[in-house]
C-alpha positions, 0 to 999 in steps of 0.5 A, spaced: 509 516 528 512 510 531 505 508 535 500 509 530 501 502 527 502 498 532 495 494 533 494 494 525 501 490 526 498 486 531 492 483 526 498 481 521 502 476 525 501 471 531 502 473 538 506 470 543 509 471 550 515 468 551 522 470 547 529 467 549 532 473 545 529 477 551 531 479 558 530 484 563 534 488 567 529 492 570 531 498 575 528 505 578 535 507 578 539 510 572 535 513 567 529 513 571 531 518 576 534 522 569 527 521 567 524 524 573 529 530 573 526 532 565 519 531 567 519 536 573 523 541 569 517 541 565 513 544 570 506 542 567 508 546 560 505 540 556 498 540 553 498 535 547 502 528 546 509 529 546 516 525 545 519 529 551 526 525 550 529 521 545 536 519 546 539 513 541 547 511 542 548 505 535 555 502 536 557 498 531 564 493 530 564 490 524 557 485 524 555 487 531 550 492 532 549 494 539 543 500 539 541 503 545 534 507 545 532 511 551 525 515 550 520 519 555 512 520 552 507 524 555 500 523 554 495 528 556 488 524 556 484 518 555 485 517 548 492 519 548 493 513 553 488 508 550 491 509 542 499 509 544 500 506 551 503 500 548 510 501 545 514 497 541 521 494 539 523 492 533 528 486 532 531 481 527 529 474 526 536 472 527 541 473 531 538 478 535 537 480 542 534 485 547 535 487 554 529 491 556 532 496 563 526 500 564 519 500 561 514 504 566 509 509 567 511 515 571 506 520 574 506 527 576 507 525 583 513 521 581 510 515 582 513 509 578 509 503 575 514 498 572 512 493 567 511 485 568 516 482 564 510 476 563 506 481 559 510 483 553 508 480 547 512 478 541 509 478 533 512 476 526 511 483 522 510 479 516 506 482 510 503 478 505 507 479 498 513 482 501 520 479 504 523 482 511 526 479 516 523 483 522 520 481 529 516 486 534 516 485 541 509 489 545 511 493 551 503 494 554 506 500 560 502 499 566 499 505 570 498 510 565 494 515 566 491 522 563 497 527 565 502 521 566 508 519 562 512 513 560 520 512 560 523 506 556 530 504 556 532 498 552 538 495 548 538 491 541 544 487 539 544 485 533 549 480 529 549 482 521 552 476 520 545 472 517 543 479 515 543 479 507 541 486 506 547 489 509 547 495 514 543 501 515 538 505 519 533 511 519 533 514 525 528 519 524 527 526 527 520 528 527 513 524 527 506 526 528 508 528 535 512 534 537 519 532 539 522 536 545 529 534 545 533 529 541 540 526 542 543 521 536 550 518 537 552 513 532 560 510 532 563 505 528 569 501 527 571 494 522 566 497 518 565 503 512 559 507 513 556 513 511 550 518 513 546 523 511 542 528 515 535 531 511 532 535 517 534 543 518 533 542 525 538 537 527 545 539 528 550 534 527 557 534 528 560 528 523 568 526 526 572 520 524 567 514 525 562 518 529 556 522 528 553 526 533 546 529 533 542 534 536 535 537 536 530 541 540 523 543 539 522 539 533 514 540 531 510 534 529 510 533 521 504 535 518 502 530 512 495 529 509 497 524 505 499 518 510 500 513 504 508 514 503 511 517 510 517 514 509 518 520 503 516 525 508 520 523 515 526 526 515 533 525 520 539 521 520 540 516 515 546 511 516 548 506 511 554 501 509 558 505 504 556 502 497 554 505 490 548 503 487 552 498 483 554 495 489 547 494 491 545 491 485 551 486 484 550 483 491 543 482 490 544 479 483 550 474 487 544 472 492 538 472 487 543 467 482 543 462 487 536 460 485 538 457 478 544 452 481 539 447 482 533 447 477 533 441 473 525 440 475 524 447 470 525 444 464 519 439 465 515 444 468 516 448 462 515 442 457 508 441 461 505 449 461 507 450 454 505 443 451 499 445 445 501 452 445 504 456 439 503 463 441 509 466 445 503 470 449 499 464 451 505 460 453 507 467 458 499 467 460 500 459 462 507 460 466 505 467 470 498 463 473 502 457 475 507 461 479 502 466 482 496 461 482 500 454 484 506 456 488 502 458 494 506 465 498 509 463 504 513 468 508 520 465 507 525 471 509 529 467 514 536 467 516 540 466 510 534 467 506 533 474 508 535 476 500 536 470 497 531 466 494 531 458 495 532 454 489 528 453 483 528 445 484 525 446 492 520 451 490 517 447 484 517 441 489 514 444 495 509 449 491 510 454 496 515 460 496 515 468 497 516 473 493 523 472 491 522 465 490 516 465 486 520 471 482 526 467 481 522 461 478 517 465 473 524 468 471 527 461 469 521 459 466 520 466 462 528 465 459 526 458 456 519 462 453 524 466 449 524 473 454 530 476 457 526 479 464 530 483 469 529 482 476 526 489 479 526 490 487 521 494 489 520 498 496 512 498 497 512 504 502 516 509 497 514 513 492 520 519 492 526 516 488 529 522 490 529 520 498 533 514 497 540 518 498 544 512 501 545 506 496 542 500 501 539 494 500 534 496 506 530 500 503 527 494 499 522 489 501 519 486 495 521 483 488 518 483 481 519 481 474 519 486 468 521 484 460 520 488 454 516 485 448 514 487 442 515 495 444 512 494 450 514 494 458 510 489 462 512 488 470 509 482 473 508 481 480 508 473 481 504 474 488 498 478 485 494 471 482 488 476 480 492 481 475 493 479 468 500 479 466 499 485 461 497 489 466 502 492 473 499 490 479 495 496 482 500 496 489 506 496 486 504 502 480 508 509 483 513 505 488 520 506 488 524 500 484 531 499 483 533 494 476 538 489 477 542 492 471 548 495 472 548 502 471 541 503 474 539 507 479 532 508 484 526 509 479 519 510 479 514 504 477 510 507 471 502 508 473 497 506 468 494 512 464 488 509 466 488 505 472 480 504 473 477 502 466 469 500 467 464 499 461 457 500 463 451 498 459 444 499 461 438 498 458 431 502 461 424 500 459 419 504 461 413 500 463 406 501 461 404 502 468 409 508 470 415 503 473 421 501 469 425 495 468 433 496 468 437 491 465 445 493 466 452 489 465 458 492 468 465 490 465 472 492 469 478 491 465 485 490 468 487 493 475 479 494 476 478 487 474 483 485 479 481 488 485 474 486 485 477 479 484 481 480 490 474 483 494 471 476 492 475 471 491 475 468 498 467 469 499 462 463 497 458 464 491 452 467 496 457 471 499 460 474 493 453 475 490 451 479 497 457 483 496 455 485 490 448 486 491 450 491 497 454 495 493 448 496 488 444 498 494 449 503 496 451 506 489 444 506 485 438 504 489 436 501 496 431 496 493 431 488 495 429 485 488 435 486 485 438 480 481 445 480 481 450 475 477 457 474 475 458 473 468 466 472 468 469 466 473 473 469 478 478 464 476 477 467 469 482 470 464 483 475 469 483 481 463 475 482 465 471 481 470 463 482 468 457 483 473 449 484 471 443 486 475 436 486 474 431 490 477 424 493 477 422 499 479 415 500 482 411 506 478 414 513 479 412 516 472 405 519 471 403 515 465 397 521 463 402 526 463 408 529 459 415 525 460 420 529 464 425 523 466 433 524 468 437 518 469 443 518 473 450 515 471 450 513 479 457 508 478 461 514 475 459 519 480 459 515 486 467 514 483 467 521 481 465 523 488 471 519 491 476 524 487 474 530 490 480 533 495 478 535 502 484 537 505 492 537 503 498 540 504 502 537 499 501 535 492 495 529 491 496 524 486 490 522 482 489 515 479 486 515 472 480 512 470 476 511 463 469 510 463 464 508 458 457 508 458 451 506 453 444 507 455 439 505 452 432 508 454 425 505 451 420 510 453 415 507 447 410 505 451 406 512 452 411 517 449 414 521 444 421 524 445 420 532 444 427 533 447 434 529 448 439 530 452 444 534 449 451 532 445 457 534 449 464 535 448 467 538 454 475 538 455 479 541 461 486 540 463 483 535 468 479 531 464 475 530 458 467 528 457 464 526 450 457 524 449 453 522 444 445 521 443 440 518 438 433 516 438 430 511 433 423 507 433 422 510 441 428 508 444 433 513 446 441 511 446 446 515 449 454 514 449 458 517 455 466 516 456 470 520 461 477 520 460 481 522 466 488 520 466 493 519 472 496 525 474 498 530 480 494 536 482 498 542 485 496 545 492 494 551 488 490 548 483 486 544 488 480 548 488 479 548 480 480 540 480 474 540 485 470 544 481 472 540 475 469 534 479 462 537 480 462 540 473 463 533 470 458 529 476 453 535 474 453 534 466 453 527 466 445 527 468 442 524 462 435 528 461 429 526 457 422 530 455 417 527 451 410 528 449 404 523 450 403 519 444 
């Protein structure tokens, strides 16, 4: 696992070639000699990319954490060399230093090629929306060829004094590749720690202020859904001893600092609420201001890893990260008469049961939730495309912790129907046997947000080109499609509307009876993406609700003799309702597909795929007619 995201991370941060917190003490003695002994003992037994050896020793004394990592990896072919031949070291933004003792390739004949320190690169591991305090050092290992090994040995020293999240660490005993030997040791003093071992092949010996774990021949993790790998990876977890109430108190203490300097909030609220009598309009104005007019800037630096900046400074600067924007939103919504609760989110976990050791370290995001008129709302002020009455798509189903005493980790509710779309189509069969088609697609809520997000950074022409390509990919590969955006990109966020006009060359024999099939292209395209190809675990399927209203004018040559049948198809996975009617040479067909959010068990996957195929088959609208 440690290597698969390296080059994606390279794309998210700026690179530099120097950092005064990293030093090298490169030597072919010590661990290189031990590594050679381990490599020679293998006698050519390896045939796949493997983590041959991993040793990790962590010594903690109060706020000082010293972690030494020693690893050996084997690369059997040029593909593995190309994909995984760069090692990485994670480090905090402040009070962290690294000493690299070894970063080298070792050939089967024992030749050692050591890294040039000048080639080590650094990047910020920032991700939009989230807060973190992590920097990464990339080590391009030289001399690596198929059938060779990498050997690394480095020490990371961190002072937790400015890490407001406290101490926690996850020492995985598995990843995407086999692990032949692992040795973990954690020792501590002047701090109270707890540990948890979740891997059955990792054997741990717990002593006073020390835990030692060993394992061998641990197979690679096999998981078809890689979205939440931290829910699946097992190993040794370590954290400062605390309860969830302790964690909540700690975060609330930091969070409240934003409200101590807030005289600008009153004036801002008066401006945003002016002329508005309804609470929902005031909420909308507040949320749009914080999400749109306070630009996102990552500010999770020392002293603010978890503490937001003051509301006054955020208003004055017009920027902030998720903590800053949430605290400002909180202050404004309180003035609007609401009682919101800040909620921590971990955007890479969906299983609350895996958070076994209470710690702030799990969480990398914060949003604001409140109840109103019997409904619950969760607002993410870093999301400028989603209406406040909808929960941002990217936090649905993620593990969260409400900052209320007595709370424990839970999952943010996923919408019953996350993807909602109406398609209104008018088709006129022309006297020459061609057709003219007008269509309006209306996307709602999270789906509208997704479309806005995809288009917001493009110019007007580029937006239309993107939508034209979408039409050609899904409906018909034609050049004469006329696309219009009916809802401004910066509109009300509740909906997003797109219209298309297209004419088709003659394809019907106007002197023969009519036999016409019209397809629900948009719905079939969505359904095809839901088919489950392979799975080793239950699969979460996001809900969708689609409505199609078709009007087909066939009066130029034909009278209908047979229409598409009405339909009621109910299944435990979903439901289809179709109604049809013919009046004055126009057939109208209304179709509704309901498929709620659900988790498909492994044993139900074949049946689910058959359901998807069946739904796709019955969506066709068939029309038969005789000549007038």
